[in-house]
Backbone as a ProteinNet text record, in pm:
[ID]
protein_1_A
[PRIMARY]
MRKPLIAGNWKMNKTVSESVEFAREFVGKVSDVNDRDILICPPFTSLYAMREIFKDTGVKLGAQNMYYKDSGAYTGEISPLMLKDVGCDYVILGHSERRHIFGEDDNLINEKVVAAVSHGLIPILCVGELLEDREAGKTFDVVGNQLERGLKGISSKDNFVVAYEPVWAIGTGKTATPELAEEVHSFLREKLASLFGKEKAETVRILYGGSVKPENVNGLMAMKNIDGALVGGASLKVDSFVKIVKFGR
[TERTIARY]
-125.3	-86.6	-26.3	-57.8	-26.8	88.4	175.2	352.3	278.2	265.4	258.7	333	292.2	358.5	356.9	451.5	444.5	493	452.4	467.5	459	594.9	590.1	538.5	480.5	430.4	508.1	625	642	546.5	533.3	457.2	496.5	485.8	588.1	690.5	757.8	850	973.7	1092.2	1200.1	1284.8	1402.8	1502.6	1615.1	1650.7	1773.3	1854.6	1887.8	1981.5	1972	1837.2	1772.8	1672.4	1660.3	1609.5	1769.1	1823.6	1949.9	1989.3	1995.7	2055.2	1952.3	1819.2	1735.1	1740.4	1774.1	1782	1916.5	1948.7	2143.3	2113.7	2045.3	2026.3	1911.9	1877.6	1672	1730.9	1791	1852.3	1947.5	2030.2	2041.1	2028	1872.6	1813.8	1702.3	1638.5	1587.7	1624.8	1776	1832.8	1820.3	1736.2	1707.2	1599.8	1491	1392.5	1326.9	1290.3	1251.1	1110	1044.5	930.7	763.8	831.8	741.2	799.6	744.7	804.2	762.5	881.2	866	904.2	857.5	864.8	848.2	914.1	937.6	907.9	801.3	753.2	783.1	962.2	984.5	946.9	948.8	958.8	1047	964.6	1041.6	1179.5	1243	1391.5	1472.4	1423.4	1481.7	1514.4	1413.2	1432.2	1536.8	1626.5	1756.3	1858.1	1910.3	1970.6	1891.9	1800.1	1768.5	1785.8	1759.5	1725.7	1917.9	1986.4	2147.9	2194.3	2101.1	2134.1	2049.2	1937.5	1874.8	1831.6	1972.6	2010.9	2064.1	2055.7	2064.6	2047.7	1925.6	1831.3	1786.8	1685	1519.1	1440.2	1442.9	1357.4	1337	1181.2	1140.5	1133.9	1107.7	1104.5	981.7	933.6	818	737.5	715.4	654.2	519	479.6	369.8	238	296.1	241	291.9	183.4	226.9	136	186.1	88.3	100.6	8.3	-58.6	34.1	81.4	111	283.9	300.1	501.9	582.9	572.6	605.7	531.4	611.2	490.8	492.1	395.4	378.1	312	324	270.7	380.7	404.5	461.6	474.3	493.5	519.4	529.1	465.6	453.2	560.9	522	609.5	634.8	653.1	545.3	587.8	495.3	575.1	709.1	743	887.6	1013.9	954.8	1067.7	1046.9	944.4	984.7	1009.4	1045.4	1118.4	1236.3	1307.8	1416.8	1472.3	1429.1	1496.6	1475.6	1390.7	1412.9	1294.2	1161.2	1089	993.4	925.3	850.4	758.8	697.8	552	555.3	384.2	344.1	224.2	184.9	71.6	-58.9	-130.3	-228.5	-315.8	-416.8	-580	-595.3	-465.9	-482	-519.4	-595.7	-729.5	-682.9	-542.2	-516.8	-495.3	-462.6	-493.2	-623.1	-735.6	-900.4	-864.8	-897.5	-977.4	-898.7	-817.6	-669.3	-674	-652.5	-599.2	-702.7	-872.4	-951.1	-933.1	-866.7	-884.9	-951.6	-1029.3	-1164.8	-1099.8	-1197.2	-1186.1	-1148.2	-1165.4	-1162.7	-963.4	-949.4	-811.6	-745.1	-803.2	-723	-720	-803.6	-813.7	-709.3	-688.2	-587.1	-411.7	-411.7	-340.3	-298.3	-331.5	-354.7	-357.9	-328.8	-390.6	-205.7	-207.5	-50.5	35.8	29.5	114.3	144.1	55.9	13.6	140.1	50	111.1	265.1	347.4	488.1	537.9	494.2	545.2	568.3	518.8	472.1	360.2	370.3	260.6	189.4	44.9	-18	-61.5	-19.8	-152.8	-236.4	-361.4	-493.1	-540.2	-539.6	-589.9	-765.4	-851.9	-972.7	-1036.9	-1080.8	-1159.4	-1251.5	-1371.2	-1436.4	-1442.7	-1472.8	-1526.1	-1593.7	-1615.5	-1633.5	-1789.5	-1859.1	-2001.9	-2022.3	-1950.2	-2005.3	-2043.4	-1933.1	-1955.1	-2073.3	-2093.3	-2190.8	-2336.4	-2309.3	-2466.9	-2496.3	-2388.8	-2391.9	-2365.7	-2271.4	-2249.3	-2040	-2037.7	-1890.9	-1903.3	-1990	-1932.3	-1958.9	-2054	-2098.3	-1975	-1948.7	-1796.4	-1681.7	-1595.5	-1526.6	-1516.5	-1625.8	-1685.8	-1708	-1669.5	-1762	-1626.7	-1550.4	-1384.8	-1292.2	-1277.6	-1231.2	-1307.3	-1409.8	-1452.1	-1381	-1389.7	-1382.2	-1202.9	-1167.9	-1043.4	-962.3	-1023.1	-957.8	-992.7	-1095.1	-1122.2	-1043.9	-1079.2	-939.2	-798.6	-825	-724	-800	-691.3	-749.7	-717.7	-764.9	-719.6	-515.6	-469.8	-318.4	-244	-286	-212.5	-181.9	-96.2	-12.7	-76.3	-112.4	-158.6	-169.8	-197.8	-242.1	-346.4	-410.9	-512.7	-519	-537.5	-473	-631.5	-659	-797.4	-758.6	-822.7	-791.8	-894.1	-952.3	-1071.3	-1070.6	-1063.1	-1069.2	-958.2	-1125.5	-1125.9	-1053.5	-948.3	-815.2	-725.4	-699.7	-546.3	-494.5	-372.4	-316	-401.6	-533.4	-610.8	-580.7	-473.8	-451.7	-601.2	-653.9	-754.3	-776.2	-816.6	-768.9	-916.4	-905	-1008.1	-963.2	-1079.9	-1088.3	-1027.6	-926	-892.3	-1033.8	-1114.5	-1271.6	-1337	-1337.9	-1411.5	-1298.7	-1187.6	-1124.3	-1147	-1146	-1132.1	-1242.4	-1329.5	-1527.4	-1499.3	-1458.2	-1435.8	-1321.9	-1214.8	-1127.5	-1214.2	-1310.2	-1358.9	-1447.8	-1500.3	-1590.6	-1487.7	-1406.1	-1317	-1290.6	-1268	-1172	-1330.6	-1423	-1531.5	-1594	-1575.7	-1550.4	-1478	-1352.5	-1213.9	-1270.1	-1336.5	-1356.6	-1517.9	-1597.4	-1713.2	-1630.3	-1548	-1427.6	-1332.4	-1289.6	-1183.9	-1158.3	-1278.5	-1276.2	-1206.9	-1217	-1233.6	-1085.4	-1036.8	-860.7	-768.4	-813.3	-742.7	-732.3	-876.9	-878.5	-835.9	-813.4	-756	-569.1	-530.5	-382.1	-358.9	-433.2	-448.2	-451	-292.3	-319.6	-364.1	-398.8	-536.6	-446	-417.6	-332.2	-436.3	-397.5	-510.4	-401.5	-464.1	-399.1	-491.8	-419.2	-491.8	-374.4	-322.2	-236.6	-204.8	-163.2	-81.9	34.3	64.6	150	175.5	285.8	342.1	255.8	156.4	83.3	-29.1	-75.1	-174.1	-174.3	-22.3	-4.8	0.3	-19.1	7.8	-189	-240.3	-445.4	-458.2	-400.6	-444.6	-393	-247.6	-225.8	-233.1	-322.3	-413	-553.4	-572.1	-686.8	-685.5	-766	-768.2	-723.9	-836.5	-757	-737	-675.7	-508.4	-459.1	-352.5	-195.6	-125.9	-120.1	-17.3	-89	11.9	-9.5	66.3	-7.5	62.2	7	208.1	209.7	244.4	207.1	209.1	354.7	295.5	348.4	439.6	429.3	492.2	606.1	617.8	724.4	875.4	834.2	906.7	1019.1	957.5	1099.8	1175.9	1303.6	1324.2	1298.4	1271.7	1263.9	1138.6	1056.2	909.2	854.1	945.8	867.9	942.5	1102.5	1135.8	1040.1	957.5	901.5	755.1	700.7	554	637.7	747.6	793.2	808.2	868.3	905.8	769.2	652.5	512.9	552.5	516.7	473.6	593.1	702	820.5	884.6
-11.7	94.7	85.5	133	38.7	147.9	75.3	172.5	204	375.2	430.1	345	309.2	282.2	361.9	451.3	534.2	446	417.7	337.4	423.1	413.2	513.9	405.6	424.3	322.4	415.9	388.1	511.9	422.9	350.8	306.7	256.4	351.9	266.7	429.2	442.4	502.9	509.8	574.6	543.3	462.8	455	378.2	302.7	249.6	169.1	274.3	370.2	427.5	531.7	624.4	700.1	633.8	509.1	441.9	426.4	402.4	372.8	533	615	810.8	830.3	794.7	818.7	733	595.3	514.6	588.4	574.7	614	767.2	844.6	1019	994.5	925.7	916.3	816.9	667.8	682.6	748	785	913.7	972	1075.2	1097.8	1066.7	931.9	909.6	799.9	780.3	680.5	747.8	840.5	882.1	878.2	789.6	706.4	608.7	529.9	440.3	424.2	557.9	533.1	497.8	499.6	427.3	356.3	292.4	186.6	271.1	252.9	292.2	187.8	223	121.1	185.9	124.7	164.1	74.6	104.3	-12	51.4	-7	47.8	-62.8	11.2	-84.2	-249.6	-415	-494.5	-457	-363.5	-345.2	-328.2	-240	-204.4	-247.8	-335.3	-418.7	-489.7	-552.4	-602.4	-456.4	-442.3	-305.2	-215.5	-190.9	-133.2	-192.8	-322.6	-428.7	-399.2	-358.6	-387.4	-300.2	-151.7	-36.1	7.9	-51.8	-74.1	-228.9	-225.7	-355.4	-339.2	-393.6	-298.7	-173.1	-80.8	12.1	19.7	108.7	20.9	74.3	96.4	65.5	-57.1	-36	-212.8	-186.8	-336.7	-307.8	-386.6	-331.8	-427.7	-373.8	-473.8	-454.6	-433.5	-368.2	-319.7	-423.5	-554	-631.2	-752.2	-863.8	-1012.5	-1103.8	-1222.4	-1293	-1453	-1469.1	-1617.4	-1729.1	-1774.3	-1928.9	-1926.5	-1978.8	-2028.2	-1998.6	-2045.6	-2107.2	-2085.3	-2095.1	-2148.2	-2039.9	-2105.9	-2039.4	-1918.7	-1803.6	-1673.2	-1565.3	-1538.3	-1437.5	-1304.9	-1239	-1150.1	-1103	-1245.5	-1205.8	-1270.9	-1183.1	-1219.3	-1272.4	-1379.3	-1518.3	-1443	-1459.7	-1438.6	-1506.1	-1601.5	-1667.9	-1562.4	-1511.1	-1442.9	-1292.1	-1264.1	-1125.2	-1198.5	-1266.6	-1296.2	-1343.4	-1453.5	-1375.1	-1258	-1150.9	-1048.5	-943.8	-986.9	-911.5	-862.2	-880.5	-773.2	-832.3	-730.9	-783.2	-787	-676.9	-595.6	-650.3	-609.9	-591.2	-575.8	-457.1	-356.1	-490.1	-512.6	-569.6	-478.7	-537.9	-456.3	-289.1	-251.5	-99	-91.4	46.2	25.6	111.3	111.8	61.6	-61.1	-138.8	-256.5	-323.5	-267.2	-320.4	-213	-115.8	-70.5	-26	7.2	-23.1	-182.6	-271.5	-395.7	-460.9	-437.6	-555	-615.3	-616.2	-713	-739	-815.5	-854.3	-909.3	-901.4	-916.8	-1056.4	-1155.6	-1369.9	-1343.1	-1231	-1267.7	-1250.6	-1085	-1037.9	-1111.2	-1209.2	-1230	-1371	-1439.4	-1466	-1473.5	-1356.2	-1281.6	-1274.3	-1248.1	-1209.8	-1389.1	-1371.4	-1581.2	-1641.1	-1612.3	-1643.2	-1616.3	-1393	-1323.7	-1383.1	-1388.9	-1399.7	-1598.5	-1676.3	-1810.7	-1805.9	-1711.8	-1660.7	-1622.4	-1540.7	-1424.8	-1334.3	-1304.7	-1136.5	-1075.7	-953	-925.1	-856.4	-849.6	-769.5	-674.1	-499.7	-393.7	-405.8	-485.9	-475.4	-369.8	-275.9	-118.4	-149.3	-83.3	-32.1	103.6	103.4	224	221.3	342.3	399.1	492.2	492.6	541.6	645.9	771	922.1	885.7	852.6	821.8	691.6	603.1	525.6	626.7	737.2	817.9	944.1	927.2	1061.2	973.3	849.6	750.3	736.7	769.4	695	553.7	529.1	313	341.7	452.6	407.3	316.4	295.8	175	30.3	9.7	-139.9	-131.7	-63.7	-42	-131.6	-43.5	-98.8	-180.5	-196.2	-341.6	-507.8	-450.8	-563.9	-618.2	-514	-531.7	-565.8	-553.6	-593.4	-719.9	-747.7	-972.6	-996.7	-1007.1	-1059.4	-1069.8	-991	-933.9	-1045.7	-1089	-1117.6	-1242.1	-1337.2	-1443.4	-1528.7	-1674.3	-1736.5	-1692.1	-1575.6	-1528.2	-1532.4	-1613.2	-1574.7	-1440.8	-1468.2	-1401.2	-1374.5	-1490.4	-1528.4	-1429.9	-1423.1	-1387.4	-1234.6	-1191.8	-1053.1	-978.2	-884.3	-847.4	-662.5	-577.3	-399.6	-362.8	-303.9	-188.4	-125.3	-70.1	78.9	161.4	207.5	290.2	416.3	352.8	536.6	530.7	659.8	671.9	709.6	656.5	660	780.1	867.3	962.8	1072.7	1006.3	1128.3	1107.3	999.4	916.4	1013.8	1084.4	1153.9	1280.7	1295.6	1412.7	1595.9	1577.7	1656.4	1679.9	1558.4	1579.1	1521.8	1519	1511.2	1476.7	1356.6	1337.5	1429.7	1508.5	1535.9	1454.5	1490.4	1438.4	1325.6	1393.4	1368.9	1267.1	1374.4	1168.4	1060.1	1111.6	934.3	882.5	964.2	893.2	817.8	874.1	797	701.9	665.6	493.6	468.9	411.1	383.9	326.3	444.7	392.1	241.4	253.7	152.4	34.6	104.8	-70.4	-144.2	-74.3	-131.1	-227.7	-156.9	-249	-344.1	-328.3	-447.1	-547	-514.9	-587.6	-693.3	-624.1	-687.5	-822.7	-729.8	-857.1	-887.2	-925.4	-1044.9	-1118.1	-1078.9	-1092.4	-1079	-1034.8	-1006	-875.4	-800.1	-667.1	-690.6	-762.9	-757.8	-763.4	-813.3	-784.4	-671.2	-677.8	-503.2	-460.2	-392.6	-351.7	-362.2	-456.5	-451.9	-438.5	-415.5	-385.1	-255.8	-238	-58	-59	38.6	58.9	228.3	206.9	361.5	405.8	527.3	669.7	654.6	697.1	726.6	809.3	914.5	928.8	1115.9	1135.2	1256.4	1327.6	1261.8	1220.7	1304.3	1464.5	1561.6	1604.9	1658.3	1684.5	1790.9	1886.5	1971.5	1900.2	1797.7	1770.4	1615.9	1570.7	1460.6	1477.7	1543.3	1580	1560.7	1628.5	1637.4	1477.6	1431.8	1277	1133.2	1183.6	1105.5	1160.4	1247.9	1330.1	1232.4	1144.1	1075	909.7	914.2	781.3	679.4	642.6	497.9	537.3	605	576	634.2	479.5	431.4	440.3	520.8	575.3	656	587.3	623.3	548.6	553.2	522.9	677.3	656.8	799	777	819	811.3	956	955.7	1137.2	1164.8	1221.6	1265.4	1236.2	1060.5	920.9	933.6	1068.1	1019.1	1107.1	1208	1313.4	1280.5	1306.6	1232.7	1380.1	1526.5	1567.9	1578	1545.1	1553.7	1442.3	1341.5	1197.1	1199.2	1283.8	1271.7	1346	1465.1	1504.2	1463.2	1348.3	1220.6	1182.7	1170.2	1001.6	1052.9	1176.3	1250.7	1346.5	1297.3	1358.5	1422.2	1541.2	1521.4	1562.6	1592.6	1671.8	1814.7
2012.7	1944.5	1839.5	1661.8	1575.4	1535.8	1494.6	1435.7	1274.4	1240.1	1126.7	1023.3	922.5	763.7	679.3	646.7	501.2	378.6	261.6	169.1	16.6	-10.3	-166.2	-338.4	-338.9	-464.6	-596.6	-674.9	-791.2	-874.9	-954	-1068	-1152.4	-1231.8	-1423.8	-1394.4	-1306.8	-1289.1	-1239.8	-1312.8	-1316.4	-1333.9	-1405.6	-1459.4	-1314	-1365.4	-1231.8	-1190.4	-1279.7	-1210.1	-1149.1	-1174.6	-1137.2	-976.2	-973	-889.3	-764.2	-780.3	-690.1	-641.6	-691.7	-688.8	-624	-600	-538	-368.2	-380.7	-267.3	-159.4	-247.5	-154.9	-109.4	-173.9	-68	-19.9	-25.2	67.7	219.6	185.6	294.4	418.5	394.4	468.5	519.1	488.3	543.8	642.4	655.3	688.8	830.1	849.7	875.1	1073.1	1112.7	1276.8	1223.7	1174.5	1161.3	1213.2	1347.4	1426.1	1490.4	1474.7	1535.2	1416.9	1274.3	1211.8	1078.4	1010.4	952	727.3	754.4	578.8	434.1	339.7	221.4	109.8	-0.8	-122.1	-214.3	-291.3	-446.2	-583.6	-633	-716.2	-848.1	-981	-1136.6	-1039.6	-1088.3	-1125.2	-1140.3	-1190.3	-1224.2	-1160.7	-1062	-978.9	-845.7	-790.8	-688.4	-629.4	-699.4	-671.1	-606.3	-775.7	-681.6	-577.5	-554	-416	-288.3	-329.9	-210.2	-136.5	-197.6	-159.8	-115	-163.6	-71.6	62.4	51.2	186.3	245.4	235.7	345.9	460.9	596.6	697.8	738.3	623.5	663.2	727.7	806.6	836.3	724.8	567.9	472.3	439.5	391.4	357.3	226.9	116.9	11.9	-25.2	-166	-173	-328.4	-380.9	-529.9	-531.6	-683.7	-709	-737.1	-822.3	-824.2	-844.6	-857.3	-910	-933.2	-1000.9	-1003	-884.7	-881	-749.9	-800.6	-906	-985.9	-902.9	-866.2	-799.3	-960.6	-1006.6	-1131.5	-1256.5	-1374.1	-1546.7	-1646.3	-1709.2	-1867	-1823.8	-1773.9	-1788.6	-1805.9	-1930.8	-1974.1	-1939.1	-1917.1	-1882.7	-1683.9	-1623.4	-1460.3	-1383.1	-1245.2	-1135.4	-999.5	-966	-886.7	-754.2	-694.3	-495.1	-445.1	-518	-509.1	-520	-641.6	-733	-634.1	-583.9	-489.9	-337.7	-258.1	-193.7	-232.3	-325	-353	-369.2	-409.6	-462.2	-307.1	-207	-97.2	-44.7	-151	-103.9	46.9	135.2	236.7	253.9	112.6	90.3	-97.1	-134.6	-254.5	-255	-310.3	-303	-419.2	-357.9	-457.1	-483.4	-578	-621.6	-617	-678.6	-667.1	-822.6	-750.3	-913	-1014.5	-1012.8	-1214.8	-1238.3	-1130.5	-1187.4	-1220.8	-1080	-1161.1	-1219.6	-1277.6	-1371.6	-1550.3	-1498.7	-1655.4	-1698.6	-1575.4	-1625.1	-1612.1	-1578.9	-1532.5	-1458.4	-1355.9	-1262.6	-1152.7	-1112.5	-1031.5	-890.2	-818.8	-642.1	-640.3	-771.9	-743.9	-778.4	-902.3	-876.4	-796.1	-771.6	-631.7	-477.8	-445.6	-374.5	-361.1	-493.4	-502.6	-498.2	-518.7	-511.6	-371.4	-273.8	-175	-93	-108.2	-36.1	-21.1	-240.3	-263.6	-170.6	-141	-113.2	68.6	121.1	219.1	286.1	185	226.6	206.2	104.1	86.3	180.5	303.3	382	305.3	200.2	237.1	254	297.9	336.2	220	241.9	74.3	136	68.1	130.3	-15.4	34.5	-21.1	-44.4	-143.3	-194.4	-214.1	-152	-210.9	-240.1	-315.1	-302.2	-418.4	-395.1	-501.4	-619.7	-678.3	-822.9	-735.6	-819.7	-818.2	-872.7	-924.4	-956.5	-817.7	-785.5	-706.1	-499.1	-464.2	-408.3	-401.1	-508.1	-537.9	-528	-547.2	-537.6	-386.9	-286.7	-197.2	-174.2	-246.9	-234.4	-176.7	-113.5	-108.2	-4.9	124.6	196.9	152.7	43.3	-18.8	-103.4	-183.1	-230.8	-172.1	-84.5	22.3	77.4	95.6	174.7	147.8	22.1	-61.5	-112.9	-130.6	-176.6	-99.3	56.1	110.8	176.5	196.7	248.7	127.6	-13.4	-158	-98.9	-122.7	-167.6	-8.6	86.5	212.1	237.9	176	149.9	160.6	303.9	250.7	391.1	419.5	491.1	654.4	777.2	853.6	939.8	1099.5	1197.9	1240.5	1200.8	1212.1	1134.1	1011.5	900.5	914.4	837.6	842.3	693.1	728.1	635.2	621.4	531.8	510.5	443.6	491.5	380.5	371	248.2	149.4	153.2	199.5	145.7	54.9	-90.3	-154.9	-298.3	-230.4	-285.9	-492.9	-578.1	-658	-787.4	-738.8	-793.2	-715.4	-607.5	-534.3	-616.8	-695	-704.2	-857.7	-798.4	-931.4	-987.6	-894.5	-915.5	-876.1	-749.6	-654.5	-549.4	-604.1	-492.3	-384.4	-254.6	-157	-83.3	2.7	63.3	176.7	258.4	370.6	506.1	538.2	679.3	740	746.7	847.3	759.9	594.3	515.7	514.1	552.9	494.9	603.6	753	867.5	840.6	832.7	837.3	728.5	634.4	567.3	637.2	715.8	758.1	888.9	972	1061.3	1066.6	926.5	887.1	838.3	759.8	713.6	888.1	935.9	1043.6	1149.9	1148.9	1223.8	1098.8	945.5	880	896.6	950.2	953.6	1094.6	1165.1	1340.1	1315.9	1162	1227.6	1095.1	1046.5	928.6	1013.5	1128.7	1215.8	1360.5	1423.7	1530.8	1590.2	1721.6	1717.7	1739.4	1794.4	1912.6	1777.6	1613.5	1559.2	1446.4	1429.6	1359.1	1416.3	1557.3	1607	1586.2	1523.8	1455.1	1354.6	1260	1118.7	1085.3	1020.3	990.4	857.3	860.6	742.5	683.1	560.9	468.2	415.7	385.8	280.1	202.7	67	-29.7	-130.9	-184	-288.8	-273	-324.8	-368.6	-215.2	-134.1	-15.6	-48.2	26.9	25.2	143.4	181.6	259.4	355.5	274.3	278.9	330.9	333	377.2	498.1	477	552.1	677.5	807.4	942	941.6	887.6	880.2	869.9	764	769.7	888.6	961.7	1040.8	1139	1149.3	1288.9	1365.5	1272.5	1223.1	1296.4	1394.2	1526.7	1389.8	1312.2	1245.9	1102.6	1086.2	980.7	1003.4	963.8	1027.3	939	849	760.3	596.5	493.9	371.8	251.6	152.3	56.2	-32.7	-89.6	-151	-293.4	-433.7	-523.5	-580.8	-642.4	-663.2	-640	-479.3	-419.4	-338.7	-350.8	-357.7	-449.4	-553.9	-634.7	-626.9	-543	-526.3	-383.4	-384.5	-191.2	-98	-110.1	-28.4	71	-91.7	-53	-8.6	-3.7	71.4	231.4	197.3	344.1	463	410.9	469	476.2	394.5	466	529.1	516.7	647.9	730.4	776.7	888.7	960.1	880.7	946.8	1098.5	1123.6	1257.3	1400	1292.5	1319.8	1278.7
[MASK]
+++++++++++++++++++++++++++++++++++++++++++++++++++++++++++++++++++++++++++++++++++++++++++++++++++++++++++++++++++++++++++++++++++++++++++++++++++++++++++++++++++++++++++++++++++++++++++++++++++++++++++++++++++++++++++++++++++++++++++++++++++++++++

């Protein structure tokens, strides 16, 4: 049985003081949750402050991106060593905004995934199709290629998470129906089985991302192959994110 993972991706939102205020209120409201994993990925500037609040709680800390080198002349970048040192357990890689706004390709994303695993970080590899891909019937081709290329060099012994985020549903208010999302999640699990074997595929958590809200989380989480959610805007408010974390209750 795969333990659900509910992750909040704050993107470029919240100052340090706003992050601290959120974290202090949030931990008190989820202290009774132990049957699912909870993760928040704030901006880099808030990581250390939030680590101090999350210490000795069940809430995990993650980063939204990283570079694959340990150190060097890479102005503006953050290394896996820095993320480990500041207390991160997870790192989001290959998010559609990194792919489509900042031009990251599968090769660069793969180098990041390999580096994260080698440093004991759990990568959340994001895959997802554009609206034109879906309308052209290319969804499986796109997400299958992103998955295979992103996990090149990764073994069945390595720990990683996959997140399916249809680009047309991110921040648009449009959500894939649970059945549509499940169709892609099932395909991704079959693809994982072809790459790593069925036993490994059954242990990998595949999250859904794309306008997840308290109103739709129960339907999504009822699907066999949806193991959690990567939540954007709804994770920025304590009450809405608590409701998502406590789905099904």
